[in-house]
N, C-alpha and C positions, 0 to 999 in steps of 0.2 A: 503494499499501497502507500502511495505519498504522502510523506509530512503532512502534507496540506487536509487531506482525507481522516490520518488520525489526529490532525490537533481538531477537528472540526467534530467528528466522533467523541473527543474527550469534553469540546466544549457543549456539546447536547447534554451529554451525560450528567457534566455539572449541574446544567443549569434545572438538568430533572428534577435530582437529588436538590437543590437551592428550592426548587418551587413547592417539597414536596411540604417545608418547613420541618422546623425541628422535633423530636420526636420525643413522648414524653417518658418519661423513668416509670419503669416497670414498678410492678405494688410486688410488696413481700411475698405475697403467695402467687403472683404469677413468678416468678425467680425462682419460687419452692418447685413450685410443681415445672418448669420446664429446666429447671438446670439443677438445683439441690435433688432433689429426692430420687435420684437415682442411686444413692449413696444412703443417705437419711429415711427412706422411706423403708430401705432394707436392713440396716446397718453394716453396708458396705465397706467393708475396711478398718471395720471401727468405726463407724460415724455415730454419732447417737441417733436413736430412730426416732422418729416426727412423735413428738406425744408422750414420749418414754420419760414420764417423770425423775426418775430415780436417774435417771443417765442423764440426762439437763441441769439436775439440783446444783454439782457444784459445777459447772459450767454457768449456770443460773449466779452463783453465789461468787464469780468472779468478778460481775458488773458489768454493764455493759460495754462501754466504751472497752474492756481488756477483750470482751467478745468479739467485737466489731476489728480491733485489731488483728486479732488471730483468723479471723475471718477472710482477710483483704491479703493479709501477708502470707498464709498458708499455717500448715502447723501439719507434725506429723505425717502420715501418708494425704493428706490435703493439701493440694498445690494452690497456690495464692489464687481466693476470686473460684475456688473448687474445678479451677482450670480452664476458667471462663474469662480471659485477661480485658472480655469488651463492655462488663459490667461495670456499670461507675460502681464507684463507693458508696455512694445513696442507694445504689439497688441492690450490692450485698447487706448492709445495713437492715434495708427492711425484712431480708430476706433474715436475718437474723436474728430481729425479733418477732417477726410471725413465725419464726420455730421455738425460741428460748418463750413466747406466750401462748402456746400452743401446749408447753410441759409448762405451765404455772408461773412463767416469770411476769413482770410488769414494765416490761421496757418499751421506752417511748418508740412509735411505729414509723414516724418519717411521713407519713402517707397526705 
């Protein structure tokens, strides 16, 4: 392809993306369902299971800020942001609150 054609296609693509506008951050439930449930619904790789109060109790006791930091940076077998680097910090924080609150926590939800 010619350089001019490539430039035109790139311009059209970037204009289309701009015209769609910003994408709203996903809710905690959406992030959990799409990204976190793969491990947290089953306990895969030692992940605390969704809604398991006993497993989440010591994590909730660490506090919201610490648990958010751990989820963003990764810990043990969980990579940063659960292996989904495209998620924003806000989306990860929302997912942490959603999961912790389902197990008895009282975390701020950022919704």
